[in-house]
C-alpha positions in Angstrom: -56.9 18.2 -16.7 -55.1 20.1 -14.6 -55.0 17.7 -11.4 -53.4 15.1 -13.9 -50.1 16.4 -14.1 -49.8 17.2 -10.4 -50.9 13.5 -9.7 -48.1 12.7 -12.3 -45.6 14.6 -10.4 -46.2 13.7 -7.1 -45.8 9.8 -8.9 -42.6 10.8 -9.8 -41.2 12.0 -6.7 -42.4 9.2 -4.9 -40.6 6.3 -7.3 -37.3 8.9 -6.9 -37.5 8.3 -3.4 -38.4 4.5 -3.8 -35.7 3.7 -6.0 -32.5 2.5 -5.0 -29.6 4.9 -4.5 -26.7 4.6 -7.0 -23.6 2.7 -6.4 -20.9 4.9 -5.7 -18.1 4.4 -8.1 -14.8 2.5 -6.7 -12.0 5.0 -5.0 -9.0 4.8 -7.3 -6.0 5.6 -5.4 -3.2 7.8 -7.3 -0.3 5.6 -8.4 3.1 6.2 -6.9 6.1 6.5 -8.5 8.8 4.5 -6.8 11.7 5.8 -9.9 13.1 8.8 -7.9 13.7 6.5 -4.7 15.5 3.6 -7.0 19.0 3.6 -6.0 18.3 5.3 -2.9 15.2 2.9 -1.1 16.0 3.6 2.3 15.7 7.4 1.5 12.0 6.2 2.0 12.7 6.0 6.1 13.7 9.1 8.1 15.0 8.2 11.7 11.3 8.8 13.4 10.0 6.1 11.2 12.9 3.9 11.7 12.7 4.5 15.9 8.5 4.0 15.3 9.2 0.8 13.5 11.9 -0.3 16.1 14.9 -0.1 13.1 18.2 0.9 12.6 21.1 1.2 10.2 19.2 1.2 6.8 21.7 -0.2 3.9 21.0 0.1 0.6 21.7 -2.4 -1.9 20.6 -1.1 -5.3 20.8 -4.4 -7.6 19.8 -3.5 -11.1 17.4 -0.5 -12.5 14.3 -1.7 -12.0 15.2 -3.2 -7.9 16.8 -2.1 -5.3 16.7 -3.2 -1.7 17.0 -1.4 1.5 18.0 -3.5 4.6 17.0 -2.2 8.0 18.6 -4.0 10.9 16.7 -4.3 14.2 17.1 -2.3 17.0 16.9 -5.3 19.2 20.4 -7.6 19.0 19.4 -11.0 17.7 16.2 -9.7 15.8 15.9 -9.9 12.1 14.8 -6.5 10.7 13.1 -6.0 7.7 14.0 -6.2 4.3 12.5 -3.7 1.7 12.3 -3.9 -2.3 10.8 -1.4 -4.7 10.9 -2.5 -8.0 10.0 -0.8 -11.2 9.1 -2.9 -14.2 7.6 -5.8 -11.9 4.7 -7.9 -13.1 1.9 -7.4 -10.5 1.0 -10.2 -8.4 -2.1 -11.9 -8.1 -3.6 -9.9 -4.7 -6.7 -10.8 -2.8 -9.7 -8.4 -3.2 -9.4 -8.4 1.0 -5.8 -7.5 1.1 -5.0 -4.0 1.4 -2.1 -1.7 2.6 -2.1 2.1 2.6 -5.2 1.3 0.5 -3.3 -0.6 -2.1 -3.6 -3.9 -3.4 -1.4 -6.4 -1.3 -0.3 -9.9 -1.4 0.6 -11.3 2.1 2.7 -14.4 2.1 3.3 -15.7 5.7 5.8 -18.1 6.0 6.5 -20.1 9.3 8.9 -17.4 11.3 8.5 -14.7 8.0 5.7 -12.6 6.2 6.3 -11.3 2.7 4.0 -8.4 1.8 4.0 -7.0 -2.0 1.9 -3.9 -2.1 1.0 -2.9 -6.2 1.3 0.9 -6.1 1.2 1.6 -10.0 1.4 -0.5 -13.4 4.3 -2.6 -13.1 5.6 -0.9 -9.8 5.4 -2.5 -6.4 7.0 -2.4 -3.1 8.0 -5.5 -0.9 7.9 -5.4 2.7 9.9 -8.6 4.7 10.1 -9.5 8.4 10.6 -12.0 10.8 9.4 -13.1 14.3 6.1 -12.6 16.1 3.3 -10.9 14.3 5.7 -10.9 11.3 3.0 -9.7 8.8 1.2 -7.3 10.8 5.4 -5.7 10.8 5.9 -6.0 7.2 2.5 -4.1 7.0 3.6 -1.3 9.4 7.3 -1.1 7.0 5.1 -1.0 4.4 2.7 1.2 5.4 5.6 3.9 6.4 7.3 3.6 3.1 4.2 4.5 0.9 3.3 7.3 3.4 6.8 9.2 2.9 6.4 8.6 -0.9 2.5 10.5 -0.6 4.5 13.2 1.6 7.7 13.9 -0.8 5.4 13.7 -3.9 1.5 15.1 -3.3 
């Protein structure tokens, strides 16, 4: 009788070892709040970031209470630069499950010579970066990633 409980315990241990490991829960990124940057969207880029991105001379264009635009010129004359939109009452675009920017769901819209990247950073809040030229989508992703890094650094 004493051997039976040990055999049962050993069987449970062995069964536990052969059972598949539980699937970890998906990682949920913290929502970002774009509200502090409305009216001053160019504050998302400091001089070092602009230099790294090859951009300069940010110009803010607050459009509406829920939409702000930052226009960034390229260092190279004749190049397009970038446009960044912040929206706080936005309908989230349908994102591709595989496209992420800084870990956030994104929608990439490449054109013949340009690319627009929409990044959903919170419920009804999104950031858009648009660039033109060679590797436009890569450049737009870099601009969006840089802006998100600022938000995370300033509001941990």
